[in-house]
N, C-alpha and C positions, 0 to 999 in steps of 0.2 A: 835623173835628170837635175841637173845643177841649178842651186840656186841662187838669183841676181839680186842686189841692193839698189832699188830704184830710189831717189826722191818722187816722193807723189802726191805734194800738198804744198801751199805757199808756206807754212811754217817750216819747209824744208824736213820733215820728218821723214823716216824712210819703212819701207818695209821690203821684205824679206819675198821674193815669188819666183814661182818654177819657171823656168824656160818653155816654151812652146813653140812649136814648130807649125800648127794648123790650129786656126781659132775657129769654133762655130757658135754663135750666136740667134737662140731663136727666141722671138717674142712677137710685138705685137705696133700697131703704129705706133708706137712709143722708139722702137727698134729701126721701122721703115713704113714711109706714106708715100705710095704714088701720087704724082696730083689730080685732085678732082677737077677736072676742068668744069662743070658747073658750078661749084663750090667755091670758098675764098682760101681754102691751101693747094698752094701751087707749088709745094717742095715737092724733092723726090729725095727725101733721106728722114731722119724720125722727126715726128712731129712733136713739138713747134717751134724746134730750134729754127735760126734767123737764117743761117748757112748752112750745108752738108757738115762742113768740119766744124761744126758746135752743137754737132750730137753725141751722145754717149758714146754712139759705133766710133764714129771717128775719132772722139777722143781716147778712146780705150787704144785703137790702134796702134794711134798714135806713141801710147805708152811701151804697146807690147813692139814696136819696130824700133824702139829706144834697145830694147832687151838684144831683140835677134830681125837684124833687118830683112830679112830673107821671108819673116815667117810670112803667113797666110790667115787672115781675118775675114770672113764670108758671117755675114748676119741676113737671116729671113723672117717674113713678116708668117708667124700661125697663128692669127686669129681663129684661123678654123678649127683648131683645138681648144681652144679656149671654149667655144661658142660651140660645139657639139663633140667633145671629145671621147664621147662614146664611138662617133663612127667616125671619126676620123682617121683618114688612113694613110700609114706613114709610110709605107712604099710609092703612092703618087703623089706624095708632097716633101718626102726627106730622103730619099733612097741615094742620090746623086751627091747629098752633104755626110750619108751614112758611109756608101763605098771609097767618099775621100779620107777616108780613116784618119777623124781628127783628135788629136792628144787632149783638146780643152773642148769642153760644151758647157755656155753657159746658156739656164734658162728662165729668162727675163718675163715672166707669164703672171696673168692673174686678173687683171683688169675688165676684161670682157668676159672672164668666168658669170652665168646668170644667176642670182641667189634665187630664184623663184625655182630652178631645175634641178638645182646643185644637190649633187649628192655625194658626202664626204667619201666614202668608202670606194665608191667607183672612179671617182677622179684621182684618187689615190693609186688605186690599179693599173689607172690610165697612165697616171704618170712617171710609177713605175718602168712600164712598159715602154713608156717613149724612151728613156731612159736607157732600158736594155736593150732595146733596138739599136743604139749607135754601140754597145758595149760588145755586142755579138761580133763587131769588126776590130773590135780592140779590147780586151781584158784589162788594162791599162790605162784609159780614161779616165781625164780629172772632168769630174761633173761639180759646177757649182749652181744651185739655184738662187734667183734673185726675185723676190717679192713684186708684189703690186703695190703701186702709190694708192690706190683706191681697192676696195674689196679684201684689203688681208686678212682680215676676219675670217673668209672663207678659208681660202688654199694657205696660208703660213703653216698652219697643224699641218698640213701634210708636207707642205715641201721641206718643213725643218728635218726632216729625214735623212736629207741629204746634206752635206755642207751648205748654209744658207746665210743671204743678207736680205735684210729687210730693208724697205724703202720708205715704210709707213708715216716717218718721223719727216722724210724732208717733204710729204704732202701737206704737212701742217701749216706751213709756212707758205702764204700764198704768194711771196715773189720768187718761188721757185716753181710757177705755175705761170701760164698764157694770159691770164685775166690781165685785160686793158689793150693787150697785144693783138688781139683778134676780135670779133662780134660775135663769132659763131660760138656758140656755149660749149659744143662736141670738140672745138679745137682749143679752147680756154682752159680746159681741165689738165692739157697735156703740160708738159715741163717747157718751163723757157729757158733760153741758156742757161743760166745761173741752175736752174734745178737739173737740166743737162749735166753740169761739171760735177754736181753734188751725186746724179746716181754714178757717173764715173768714178768720183772718189770713193764711194762707196763697195764699189764693185772690185777698184784696185785693192782697197783695204782687204777686202774676203778673199781674194786670193791666197792670203795667208793659212787661211784655214785649209788649204788644200796639202797636202804631202808632197813632197818630190818624189817622184818614181824615176828609180836607176836602170 
């Protein structure tokens, strides 16, 4: 797989990123959140971006398509895995994505892992099982783990076993969150447009950690 050099930040710095054809991004409401008909969130994209093209998935998609306009990017919310990783049904939730044989899997999860019930060894086993579930269809699959904005202390030690990007610093700057943009505290803690750009930048730079597969 060839490497492409693409400008990725305002200061014109570049990274060398592998060229991918089929990208799957698994996450939570930061990745995709359907509208809440009875609440304040009316979007149908990553919470709390102001528009679909401002969330990190769409920002990344634009970058991937600069390298290959024919590439496919699919994102899915797997909050169910975070909240109940022990019983999460891979086939019931992910078989179609697994069977599409992606060549890049981005796991951007962790915020909804519950500290009161968290077991590091069990989470590690299930996290590895999730990756292996996709590798079963493509032994050359590239995997990038991307940690949470909060609860990082729980899952980072496990997720660092794979190529990994930490987002913990992004959450230290309140301007990266939606405080003041929404009244619902559950929405406010999500990234603003600025935060979404920061997440996109961090992931894009993290692709350097992936070795190109010939």
